[in-house]
C-alpha positions in Angstrom: -12.5 -116.1 252.6 -10.2 -117.5 250.0 -7.7 -120.0 251.3 -4.3 -120.7 249.8 -1.2 -122.3 251.3 1.2 -120.3 249.3 3.3 -117.9 251.4 3.2 -114.2 250.6 6.1 -113.2 248.3 7.6 -109.9 249.3 10.0 -109.8 246.3 7.2 -108.5 244.1 7.3 -105.1 246.0 9.6 -102.2 245.4 9.6 -100.0 248.5 11.3 -96.8 249.5 12.1 -98.4 252.9 10.8 -101.1 255.2 7.1 -101.5 255.0 4.8 -104.0 256.8 5.4 -106.2 253.8 9.2 -105.7 253.5 10.7 -104.7 250.1 13.4 -103.0 248.1 14.2 -99.6 246.8 12.0 -98.3 243.9 12.8 -98.2 240.3 12.4 -94.5 239.5 11.1 -95.0 236.0 8.1 -93.1 234.7 4.9 -94.1 233.0 1.8 -92.4 231.6 -1.6 -92.5 233.3 -4.4 -93.5 231.1 -6.7 -91.1 229.1 -5.5 -87.8 230.4 -1.9 -88.6 229.7 -0.5 -87.2 232.9 3.1 -88.4 233.5 3.3 -89.7 237.1 6.6 -90.7 238.7 6.3 -94.1 240.3 8.0 -92.7 243.4 4.9 -90.7 244.2 3.1 -94.0 244.9 5.7 -94.8 247.6 5.7 -93.1 251.0 6.0 -94.2 254.6 3.1 -93.1 256.8 4.3 -90.2 258.9 1.5 -88.4 260.7 3.9 -86.4 262.7 4.9 -84.3 259.7 1.4 -82.8 259.4 1.5 -79.4 261.0 -0.7 -79.2 264.0 -3.5 -76.7 263.6 -4.7 -74.9 266.7 -8.5 -75.3 267.4 -9.8 -72.0 268.6 -13.4 -72.9 269.3 -15.7 -75.5 270.8 -19.1 -76.2 269.2 -20.7 -74.4 272.1 -18.9 -71.2 271.2 -20.8 -70.9 267.8 -24.1 -69.8 269.4 -26.0 -72.7 267.8 -29.6 -73.3 268.9 -30.1 -75.4 272.0 -31.5 -78.3 270.0 -28.6 -78.4 267.6 -26.2 -78.3 270.6 -28.1 -81.2 272.1 -27.9 -83.1 268.9 -24.1 -82.6 268.8 -23.8 -83.6 272.5 -25.8 -86.7 271.8 -23.2 -87.7 269.2 -20.4 -86.8 271.6 -19.2 -83.9 269.4 -17.7 -81.1 271.4 -14.5 -80.0 269.5 -14.7 -79.1 265.8 -12.2 -80.3 263.2 -9.8 -77.6 261.8 -12.0 -76.9 258.7 -15.1 -76.7 260.9 -13.3 -74.5 263.4 -12.3 -72.0 260.7 -15.4 -72.2 258.4 -18.4 -72.1 260.7 -18.0 -68.6 262.1 -17.8 -66.8 258.7 -20.7 -68.9 257.4 -22.8 -67.8 260.5 -21.8 -64.2 259.8 -23.2 -64.5 256.2 -19.9 -64.4 254.3 -19.2 -66.4 251.2 -16.5 -69.1 251.9 -13.9 -71.0 249.9 -12.7 -73.9 252.0 -9.8 -76.0 250.9 -9.3 -79.2 252.9 -8.2 -82.7 252.3 -10.6 -85.6 252.2 -11.8 -87.0 255.6 -11.4 -83.6 257.5 -15.0 -83.0 258.3 -16.0 -80.7 255.4 -19.6 -81.9 255.5 -20.2 -80.8 259.0 -18.4 -77.5 258.3 -21.2 -76.4 256.0 -24.2 -78.5 257.3 -24.0 -77.3 260.9 -24.2 -73.5 260.3 -26.8 -73.9 257.6 -29.0 -76.1 259.8 -28.8 -73.5 262.5 -29.5 -70.6 260.1 -32.5 -72.4 258.6 -33.8 -73.4 262.0 -33.8 -69.8 263.2 -35.3 -68.5 259.9 -37.7 -71.2 258.7 -38.2 -69.7 255.3 -34.5 -70.1 254.3 -33.5 -72.8 251.8 -30.2 -74.4 251.0 -29.1 -76.0 247.8 -26.2 -78.5 248.1 -24.6 -79.8 244.9 -22.3 -82.9 245.0 -20.5 -84.8 242.2 -21.8 -88.3 242.9 -25.0 -90.0 244.1 -23.2 -91.6 247.0 -21.8 -88.4 248.3 -25.2 -86.6 247.9 -26.9 -89.4 249.9 -24.2 -89.4 252.5 -24.7 -85.6 253.0 -28.4 -86.2 253.4 -27.7 -88.9 256.0 -25.5 -86.6 258.0 -28.2 -83.8 257.7 -30.8 -86.1 259.3 -28.5 -87.0 262.2 -27.6 -83.4 262.9 -31.1 -82.0 262.5 -33.0 -84.4 264.8 -36.2 -82.8 266.3 -35.6 -79.5 264.5 -38.5 -79.7 262.1 -36.2 -79.3 259.0 -36.7 -81.4 255.9 -34.5 -82.5 253.0 -34.9 -83.9 249.5 -32.1 -85.7 247.7 -32.1 -85.6 243.9 -29.9 -88.1 242.2 -30.1 -90.4 239.3 -30.4 -94.2 239.4 -33.4 -94.3 241.7 -37.2 -93.8 241.1 -37.7 -90.2 240.4 -41.3 -90.1 241.7 -40.1 -90.4 245.3 -37.8 -87.4 244.8 -40.7 -85.4 243.2 -42.8 -86.1 246.3 -40.0 -84.9 248.6 -39.6 -81.7 246.6 -43.4 -81.0 246.9 -43.0 -80.9 250.7 -41.0 -77.7 250.3 -37.8 -78.9 252.0 -35.3 -76.5 253.5 -32.4 -78.5 252.1 -32.2 -79.9 248.5 -29.2 -82.1 248.0 -28.3 -83.4 244.5 -26.1 -84.1 241.6 -25.9 -81.6 238.7 -27.7 -83.8 236.2 -30.7 -84.7 238.3 -31.0 -81.1 239.6 -31.1 -79.9 236.0 -33.8 -82.5 235.2 -35.9 -81.3 238.1 -35.5 -77.7 236.9 -36.7 -78.8 233.4 -39.7 -80.4 235.0 -40.4 -77.1 236.9 -40.0 -78.8 240.2 -37.1 -76.7 241.4 -36.7 -72.9 241.2 -33.1 -72.1 241.7 -34.0 -68.5 242.3 -35.7 -69.5 245.6 -32.5 -70.6 247.4 -30.7 -68.4 250.0 -27.6 -70.7 250.3 -25.7 -72.7 247.8 -22.9 -75.3 248.6 -20.7 -76.8 246.0 -19.0 -79.8 247.6 -16.0 -81.5 246.1 -16.2 -78.9 243.3 -12.9 -79.9 241.8 -14.3 -83.4 241.2 -17.4 -82.0 239.6 -15.3 -80.0 237.2 -13.2 -83.1 236.5 -16.4 -84.9 235.6 -17.4 -82.3 233.1 -20.1 -80.4 235.0 -18.7 -76.9 234.4 -21.6 -75.9 232.2 -24.3 -77.3 234.4 -22.9 -75.7 237.5 -22.5 -72.3 235.8 -26.1 -72.4 234.7 -27.3 -73.2 238.1 -25.2 -70.4 239.7 -26.5 -68.0 237.1 -30.1 -68.7 238.2 -29.5 -68.3 241.9 -30.5 -64.9 243.4 -27.9 -62.1 243.6 -27.9 -62.0 247.4 -27.3 -65.7 247.9 -24.5 -67.0 250.2 -22.1 -69.2 248.4 -19.9 -71.9 249.9 -17.3 -73.7 247.8 -15.6 -76.8 249.3 -12.7 -78.5 247.5 -9.4 -80.2 248.0 -7.7 -78.1 245.4 -8.5 -74.8 243.5 -7.5 -75.1 239.9 -7.9 -72.2 237.4 -11.5 -73.1 236.4 -12.6 -73.0 240.1 -10.9 -69.7 240.5 -12.9 -68.3 237.6 -16.1 -69.4 239.3 -15.0 -67.9 242.6 -14.2 -64.6 240.9 -17.5 -64.6 239.0 -20.0 -65.7 241.7 -18.5 -65.0 245.1 -18.3 -61.7 246.9 -15.2 -61.1 249.0 -15.1 -64.7 250.2 -13.4 -65.8 253.4 -10.7 -68.3 252.4 -10.2 -71.3 254.7 -7.2 -73.6 254.0 -6.3 -76.6 256.1 -5.1 -78.8 253.2 -1.6 -80.0 253.0 -1.8 -80.5 249.2 -0.2 -83.9 249.4 -1.3 -87.5 249.7 -2.3 -88.4 253.2 0.5 -88.6 255.7 -1.5 -91.3 257.6 -1.2 -93.7 254.6 1.7 -96.0 254.1 2.1 -96.2 250.3 3.9 -98.8 248.2 3.8 -100.4 244.7 3.3 -104.0 243.6 5.2 -104.8 240.5 3.4 -107.5 238.5 2.8 -108.4 234.9 -0.8 -107.9 233.6 -1.4 -111.6 233.2 -0.5 -112.2 236.8 -2.4 -109.3 238.4 -5.4 -111.3 239.5 -3.4 -114.1 241.1 -1.3 -111.4 242.9 -4.4 -109.7 244.1 -5.7 -112.9 245.6 -2.4 -113.6 247.2 -2.5 -110.2 248.9 -6.1 -110.6 250.0 -5.5 -113.8 252.0 -3.0 -112.1 254.3 -4.4 -111.3 257.7 -3.4 -107.6 257.6 -5.9 -106.9 254.8 -9.0 -106.8 256.8 -11.2 -104.3 255.0 -10.1 -103.5 251.5 -11.2 -101.1 248.8 -10.0 -102.0 245.3 -10.1 -99.3 242.6 -10.4 -100.3 239.0 -10.8 -97.9 236.1 -13.6 -99.5 234.0 -17.1 -100.6 235.0 -16.7 -103.9 233.1 -13.4 -104.9 234.7 -14.7 -103.9 238.2 -17.6 -106.2 237.8 -15.5 -109.0 236.4 -12.9 -108.8 239.2 -15.6 -108.7 241.9 -17.4 -111.7 240.3 -14.1 -113.7 240.2 -13.3 -112.9 243.8 -16.8 -114.0 244.9 -16.4 -117.2 242.9 -13.1 -117.9 244.7 -14.7 -117.6 248.1 -14.0 -114.0 249.0 -16.7 -111.8 250.7 -16.8 -109.1 248.1 -19.1 -106.8 246.2 -18.8 -104.0 243.6 -20.1 -100.5 242.9 -19.9 -98.8 239.5 -22.0 -96.7 237.1 -23.8 -99.7 235.5 -25.4 -100.8 238.8 -28.7 -99.5 240.0 -28.4 -97.0 242.8 -30.2 -99.4 245.2 -27.5 -102.0 244.4 -24.7 -99.5 244.9 -26.2 -98.4 248.2 -26.6 -102.0 249.4 -23.0 -102.8 248.5 -21.8 -99.7 250.4 -23.9 -100.6 253.4 -22.6 -104.2 253.5 -19.0 -102.9 253.3 -19.6 -100.3 256.0 -21.1 -102.9 258.3 -18.3 -105.4 257.5 -20.7 -107.9 256.1 -18.2 -108.1 253.2 -14.4 -107.5 253.5 -13.7 -106.3 249.9 -15.4 -103.6 247.8 -14.4 -103.3 244.2 -15.1 -99.8 242.8 -14.6 -97.4 240.0 -13.7 -93.8 240.9 -17.3 -93.3 241.9 -16.1 -94.2 245.4 -13.0 -92.1 245.4 -14.5 -88.8 246.6 -16.2 -87.9 249.8 -17.4 -91.3 251.0 -16.8 -91.8 254.7 -16.2 -95.5 255.5 -14.8 -96.4 258.8 -11.8 -98.7 259.3 -10.7 -99.3 255.7 -7.3 -100.9 256.3 -6.1 -101.0 252.7 -6.7 -99.3 249.3 -5.5 -101.2 246.3 -5.1 -99.4 243.0 -5.6 -102.5 240.7 -5.5 -100.1 237.7 -3.6 -96.8 237.7 -5.5 -93.6 238.4 -6.0 -91.2 235.6 -4.3 -88.3 237.5 -2.2 -88.0 240.6 -5.1 -86.0 242.1 -7.4 -89.0 241.6 -4.8 -91.1 243.4 -4.8 -88.8 246.4 -8.5 -89.1 246.7 -8.5 -92.8 246.2 -6.1 -93.4 249.1 -7.9 -90.9 251.2 -10.5 -93.7 251.9 -8.0 -95.2 254.3 -5.9 -93.7 257.1 -8.7 -91.5 258.2 -8.7 -89.5 261.5 -5.8 -90.7 263.7 -5.5 -94.1 262.1 -2.8 -95.4 259.8 -3.9 -96.9 256.5 -2.1 -98.7 253.6 -2.2 -98.1 249.9 -0.8 -100.5 247.3 -0.6 -99.6 243.5 -0.2 -102.3 240.9 2.5 -101.3 238.4 3.5 -103.5 235.4 
């Protein structure tokens, strides 16, 4: 870890109140986010963690109340899962009843289990059933498959993950085994369809996970084409943090009388203590190092807009003695997965990432998120800081502002 005898200077912060780093009241000026031009008030990046303001949601069921198969109940018990999260509690029953579902929930609320558990049970009881799960990023698709394997132990169900950046022949072999679950990103799924390795008309269930992110990434046309090819009597499950007009259009077109589940508060995480760091561009890297040597920053995720700058900052941190790595679109998938695993297992303390890591990734014990460059939209900011303060824990988010 980088060593420096300089003390941490709190006067670079502007805070809405006392934070763990001290500070002052914010300057309420405005600035424009990059590319999309959204105007974001600086005060939105400043908020004290206050979990008590989140409305308590009554849990009405235990997992044993859902009439899952005995093997699935055993797998849940082996993982010490007995009480569902709110989104699981409200989603599982309508899915088991065969209804289409639109579920709105913030990041880190257990959405993956909300759709995987009932689908695993349904496919286990009717072995000819197949589920297609579409995710916006490779990392999220692979994380979903990892969760599937843990939930479906000894149930004789198989999966194939179809994402870019890894050798395609292994994915082709997985598809030829006729898996019950196919999990992938829109681009690679489209490629497999072109190669006549996937027949979208053969699926009984379709899940669109983090659908708002997929639309942000420009996958509207690909998703629409896939949904058009699915059978008329499919069961559709849409999971998202928000439901903008384009998602509403897809819901109206493709879903039939869906059950709507909403446990989202629509705001940034109340478990995250948020503040800004005011610093000039030529001093940003020095300020970043100054922050990283403080003992409070134990496991840090740093978001940077461009792939080139993410790689440069990571390389400079490593050069200066920090235990760091990076993930971004120019890295091979195997490299990205290795970096994520090293971060999850605390072999490194710092992960520098583009927004490829902002959605869906479940990484335990991230103490701090640092927005080294501004997010393109406030919604992107919400998902970035959602990597910390998960569950009952309090996290910290710092945003660099020039």
